[in-house]
C-alpha positions as CSV (number, residue, x, y, z in Angstrom):
1,M,-65.2,-84.5,-65.4
2,A,-65.1,-85.4,-69.4
3,L,-61.8,-86.6,-70.7
4,I,-59.7,-84.3,-72.5
5,W,-57.9,-85.8,-75.9
6,D,-55.3,-84.2,-75.2
7,D,-54.8,-86.2,-72.0
8,L,-55.3,-89.1,-73.6
9,R,-53.1,-88.9,-76.0
10,T,-50.5,-88.0,-73.3
11,V,-51.0,-90.3,-71.3
12,L,-50.3,-92.6,-74.8
13,M,-46.9,-90.9,-75.4
14,L,-45.8,-91.4,-71.7
15,V,-46.5,-95.3,-72.3
16,R,-44.7,-95.4,-75.4
17,H,-41.8,-93.6,-74.2
18,Q,-41.9,-94.2,-70.5
19,T,-40.3,-90.5,-69.7
20,L,-41.5,-87.0,-69.4
21,A,-38.7,-86.0,-72.1
22,G,-39.6,-88.2,-74.0
23,A,-43.4,-88.2,-74.0
24,A,-42.6,-84.0,-74.4
25,N,-40.9,-84.4,-77.5
26,A,-43.2,-86.5,-79.4
27,L,-46.3,-83.7,-78.5
28,E,-43.7,-81.0,-79.0
29,V,-44.4,-79.6,-75.5
30,N,-42.2,-79.1,-72.2
31,Y,-42.7,-81.9,-69.6
32,T,-43.8,-79.9,-67.5
33,T,-47.3,-79.7,-69.7
34,V,-46.8,-83.2,-70.0
35,A,-46.9,-84.2,-66.3
36,R,-49.9,-81.7,-65.8
37,R,-51.8,-83.8,-68.3
38,V,-51.5,-86.8,-66.2
39,R,-52.3,-85.5,-63.2
40,R,-55.4,-84.2,-64.8
41,A,-56.3,-87.8,-66.5
42,E,-55.6,-89.3,-63.5
43,S,-58.1,-87.3,-61.4
44,T,-60.2,-87.6,-63.9
45,L,-60.1,-91.3,-64.0
46,G,-59.5,-91.9,-60.4
47,Q,-56.9,-94.0,-61.0
48,I,-52.9,-93.8,-60.6
49,L,-51.9,-94.4,-64.2
50,F,-48.2,-94.5,-63.6
51,E,-45.7,-95.0,-60.8
52,R,-43.0,-92.5,-60.6
53,L,-39.4,-94.1,-60.9
54,A,-36.2,-93.0,-60.7
55,D,-35.2,-93.8,-63.9
56,G,-38.9,-93.0,-65.5
57,Y,-42.4,-93.7,-65.6
58,Q,-43.7,-97.1,-65.0
59,P,-47.3,-97.7,-66.6
60,T,-49.9,-99.6,-64.8
61,E,-51.6,-101.9,-66.5
62,I,-54.9,-98.9,-66.4
63,A,-52.6,-97.0,-67.9
64,K,-51.7,-99.4,-71.0
65,V,-55.8,-100.0,-71.3
66,V,-56.1,-96.3,-71.4
67,A,-53.0,-95.9,-73.8
68,S,-55.2,-98.7,-76.6
69,H,-57.9,-97.2,-76.4
70,A,-55.6,-93.9,-76.8
71,E,-54.1,-95.5,-80.0
72,K,-57.3,-96.6,-81.4
73,M,-58.7,-92.6,-81.3
74,E,-55.2,-91.6,-82.5
75,T,-55.3,-93.9,-85.6
76,S,-58.8,-92.7,-86.1
77,E,-57.6,-88.7,-86.4
78,F,-54.9,-89.7,-88.6
79,D,-57.5,-91.1,-91.2
80,L,-59.5,-87.8,-91.0
81,R,-56.7,-85.8,-91.5
82,R,-55.5,-88.0,-94.2
83,Y,-59.3,-87.7,-95.6
84,L,-59.2,-84.0,-95.4
85,Q,-55.5,-83.5,-96.8
86,G,-56.2,-85.4,-99.6
87,A,-59.8,-83.6,-100.4
88,D,-57.7,-80.2,-100.4
89,T,-58.2,-78.6,-103.6
90,E,-56.9,-75.3,-102.5
91,L,-53.4,-74.1,-103.6
92,S,-52.2,-72.8,-100.2
93,G,-51.6,-73.1,-97.0
94,T,-48.7,-75.6,-96.0
95,F,-47.3,-78.9,-97.4
96,T,-44.4,-80.5,-96.4
97,I,-42.2,-82.8,-98.5
98,T,-39.2,-85.3,-97.1
99,A,-35.9,-85.9,-99.2
100,P,-32.3,-87.4,-98.3
101,Q,-30.2,-84.3,-97.5
102,L,-27.5,-84.9,-100.1
103,L,-30.4,-84.9,-103.2
104,I,-31.3,-81.5,-101.9
105,S,-28.8,-79.3,-103.5
106,S,-27.5,-81.5,-106.3
107,F,-31.0,-82.4,-107.4
108,L,-34.2,-80.6,-105.7
109,A,-33.1,-77.0,-105.5
110,P,-34.7,-76.3,-108.9
111,V,-37.8,-78.3,-108.0
112,L,-38.2,-76.1,-104.9
113,D,-37.6,-72.9,-107.0
114,D,-39.6,-73.7,-109.6
115,F,-42.6,-74.9,-107.5
116,D,-42.5,-71.6,-105.1
117,Q,-42.5,-69.3,-107.8
118,A,-45.6,-71.4,-109.5
119,H,-47.3,-70.9,-106.1
120,P,-46.4,-68.6,-104.0
121,N,-49.8,-69.2,-101.7
122,I,-48.0,-72.2,-100.7
123,E,-45.4,-72.8,-97.4
124,L,-43.5,-75.5,-98.7
125,R,-41.6,-77.2,-95.5
126,V,-38.4,-79.4,-96.4
127,L,-37.4,-82.2,-93.7
128,A,-33.8,-83.1,-95.0
129,T,-33.1,-86.4,-93.6
130,N,-32.8,-90.0,-94.6
131,D,-34.8,-91.3,-92.1
132,I,-38.2,-93.1,-93.2
133,L,-40.7,-90.9,-92.0
134,D,-44.1,-92.3,-91.8
135,L,-46.6,-91.0,-93.8
136,T,-49.4,-92.7,-92.5
137,R,-48.9,-90.2,-89.7
138,L,-48.5,-87.5,-91.7
139,E,-44.6,-86.8,-90.8
140,A,-44.5,-85.6,-94.5
141,D,-47.0,-85.1,-97.3
142,L,-45.0,-86.6,-100.2
143,A,-41.3,-88.3,-100.0
144,I,-38.5,-88.5,-102.1
145,R,-36.6,-92.1,-101.2
146,I,-33.9,-93.5,-103.1
147,S,-35.1,-97.3,-102.7
148,R,-35.7,-100.6,-104.7
149,N,-39.3,-100.9,-103.3
150,P,-41.2,-97.7,-101.9
151,G,-43.2,-99.9,-99.6
152,D,-46.6,-101.7,-100.5
153,T,-48.8,-99.3,-98.4
154,L,-48.0,-96.3,-100.4
155,K,-48.8,-94.8,-103.7
156,G,-45.1,-94.2,-105.7
157,L,-44.0,-93.2,-109.0
158,R,-40.3,-93.9,-110.3
159,L,-38.7,-90.7,-111.0
160,L,-35.0,-92.1,-111.8
161,E,-32.9,-94.5,-112.2
162,Q,-29.6,-94.2,-111.3
163,E,-26.1,-95.9,-110.9
164,T,-22.7,-95.7,-108.8
165,A,-19.2,-95.2,-110.0
166,S,-15.9,-94.5,-108.4
167,F,-14.6,-90.8,-108.1
168,A,-11.4,-88.7,-106.9
169,S,-10.2,-85.7,-106.8
170,P,-8.4,-84.6,-110.1
171,R,-4.6,-84.8,-109.2
172,L,-5.5,-88.5,-107.4
173,A,-7.6,-89.2,-110.6
174,D,-4.6,-88.1,-112.8
175,H,-2.4,-90.6,-111.3
176,I,-4.1,-93.6,-111.2
177,R,-4.9,-93.2,-114.5
178,S,-1.1,-93.2,-115.0
179,H,0.2,-95.6,-112.4
180,P,-3.1,-98.0,-112.6
181,T,-1.3,-101.0,-110.9
182,E,-0.3,-98.9,-108.1
183,M,-2.1,-99.4,-104.6
184,I,-5.3,-97.4,-104.7
185,D,-6.9,-96.5,-101.0
186,W,-10.8,-96.3,-100.5
187,I,-13.0,-94.3,-98.9
188,V,-15.5,-96.3,-97.7
189,Y,-18.6,-96.5,-95.7
190,D,-19.1,-97.8,-92.2
191,A,-22.4,-100.2,-93.0
192,F,-20.2,-101.3,-96.8
193,P,-16.5,-101.7,-95.1
194,N,-14.9,-103.5,-97.9
195,V,-13.6,-102.4,-101.0
196,P,-16.7,-102.5,-103.5
197,K,-17.3,-105.7,-105.5
198,G,-16.9,-105.2,-109.6
199,T,-13.3,-103.0,-109.5
200,S,-12.2,-103.2,-113.0
201,P,-9.1,-106.2,-113.4
202,M,-6.5,-102.9,-114.8
203,F,-6.5,-101.6,-111.4
204,P,-5.7,-104.6,-109.2
205,N,-4.5,-103.4,-106.0
206,N,-7.0,-101.8,-104.1
207,R,-7.5,-101.4,-100.0
208,V,-9.4,-99.8,-97.5
209,R,-7.9,-96.7,-96.0
210,F,-10.4,-94.7,-94.5
211,R,-14.0,-95.6,-93.5
212,F,-16.4,-92.7,-92.3
213,D,-19.9,-92.9,-90.9
214,D,-21.5,-89.9,-93.0
215,M,-21.8,-88.7,-96.4
216,V,-20.8,-85.6,-96.6
217,A,-17.8,-86.3,-94.4
218,M,-16.6,-88.7,-96.8
219,L,-17.0,-86.3,-99.8
220,G,-14.6,-84.3,-98.1
221,A,-12.0,-86.6,-97.9
222,A,-11.8,-87.5,-101.6
223,Q,-11.9,-83.7,-102.6
224,A,-9.1,-83.7,-100.4
225,G,-7.2,-86.3,-102.3
226,L,-7.6,-88.9,-99.4
227,G,-8.5,-91.7,-101.4
228,V,-11.7,-93.1,-104.1
229,L,-15.0,-93.3,-103.0
230,R,-18.1,-94.9,-104.8
231,V,-20.9,-92.7,-105.1
232,P,-24.4,-92.4,-107.0
233,L,-23.4,-90.6,-110.4
234,F,-25.5,-87.8,-109.9
235,L,-23.4,-87.0,-106.5
236,G,-20.4,-87.1,-107.9
237,R,-20.6,-85.6,-110.6
238,T,-22.1,-82.5,-109.1
239,T,-19.7,-82.2,-106.4
240,S,-17.0,-79.9,-107.0
241,G,-13.5,-80.9,-106.7
242,L,-14.4,-84.8,-108.0
243,E,-14.2,-86.2,-111.7
244,I,-15.3,-89.9,-112.4
245,V,-12.0,-92.9,-112.6
246,P,-12.4,-95.9,-114.3
247,V,-11.5,-98.1,-111.3
248,L,-15.0,-99.2,-110.2
249,P,-17.6,-99.2,-113.6
250,P,-20.8,-97.6,-113.2
251,Q,-23.7,-99.9,-111.5
252,P,-26.9,-100.5,-111.0
253,Y,-28.1,-98.4,-107.6
254,S,-31.2,-98.4,-105.8
255,D,-33.8,-95.9,-108.0
256,I,-35.4,-92.6,-107.0
257,W,-39.3,-92.3,-106.2
258,V,-41.7,-90.1,-104.7
259,V,-43.9,-91.3,-102.7
260,G,-47.4,-90.4,-100.7
261,H,-50.3,-92.3,-98.1
262,P,-52.7,-92.9,-101.1
263,D,-55.3,-90.6,-99.2
264,V,-53.1,-87.6,-99.5
265,W,-51.8,-88.5,-103.2
266,T,-54.5,-86.7,-104.8
267,S,-54.5,-83.5,-102.7
268,K,-54.6,-80.9,-105.4
269,K,-51.3,-79.4,-103.4
270,A,-49.8,-82.9,-104.1
271,Q,-50.0,-82.8,-108.1
272,A,-48.9,-79.4,-108.3
273,F,-45.9,-80.3,-106.8
274,R,-44.9,-83.9,-108.6
275,E,-45.5,-82.0,-111.7
276,V,-43.2,-80.0,-111.0
277,L,-41.0,-82.5,-109.7
278,I,-41.7,-84.9,-112.8
279,A,-40.8,-82.4,-115.3
280,H,-37.4,-81.3,-114.0
281,S,-36.3,-85.4,-113.4
282,K,-36.9,-86.0,-117.0
283,W,-34.8,-82.9,-117.8
284,S,-32.1,-84.0,-115.4
285,R,-32.0,-87.8,-116.2
286,S,-28.7,-87.9,-118.0
287,I,-26.8,-86.9,-114.7
288,F,-27.8,-90.0,-112.7
289,T,-26.4,-93.1,-115.4
290,S,-23.6,-93.7,-117.7
291,Q,-25.5,-92.8,-120.6
292,A,-24.0,-89.3,-120.6
293,D,-20.5,-90.8,-120.6
């Protein structure tokens, strides 16, 4: 009986994740399908590939060898798929982009609309996430990223420079301007738990009041008047109920890039999307830096 690629790939995923649920999630199938494919691979090879333990599947040495060969096959499959994607000259079919969630409503929404209007035969898929998806494995065709360096293995184009500044609700902003020496409460992100460096000496008293692990929640807290927060200028400017306050002068921040795998970069759909994206970036550049102030 010949080995089936789906079975080999399932063995590879189970070696990687060591649970039926983890492998099933990676393969986008149910766990019973994973178990069935593993049994079929073991029958074909005449080898036990996994020890069934209470806390998961423990791969045998044979399973690791099978997974190693399957990984090479997987790499070849992705190489072929990227080549075909890059050679595609059709403005139809599915096209997937990924971008941080907060960039979509305040920056990318018009791009998505214009692209869809111009190319109605393309099914545009948008993965809204801050996670760095693997473009080598075609988790997306193009990625819009906020980064100082988009990666040496990817093709990239810098779309926009940007800055950060401090924002607050209108009522709190008025109070700060009228009473600059009073204590200023800050809302900060967990990864940067201190008052931002570089605050203006005109506002000498600062303290952290709240720490959050989510930017949407931070914006909501600032809109409610709970404190000042530092965010990219484009985000503060496009969020209702916030206005800039001079507590923290504008500071340089990571640029916005569009990146893709070199194999996919040349595809007709990727070129068409970049054209719309670049045009919109030029038009909206002023909201990202203090030049508009």
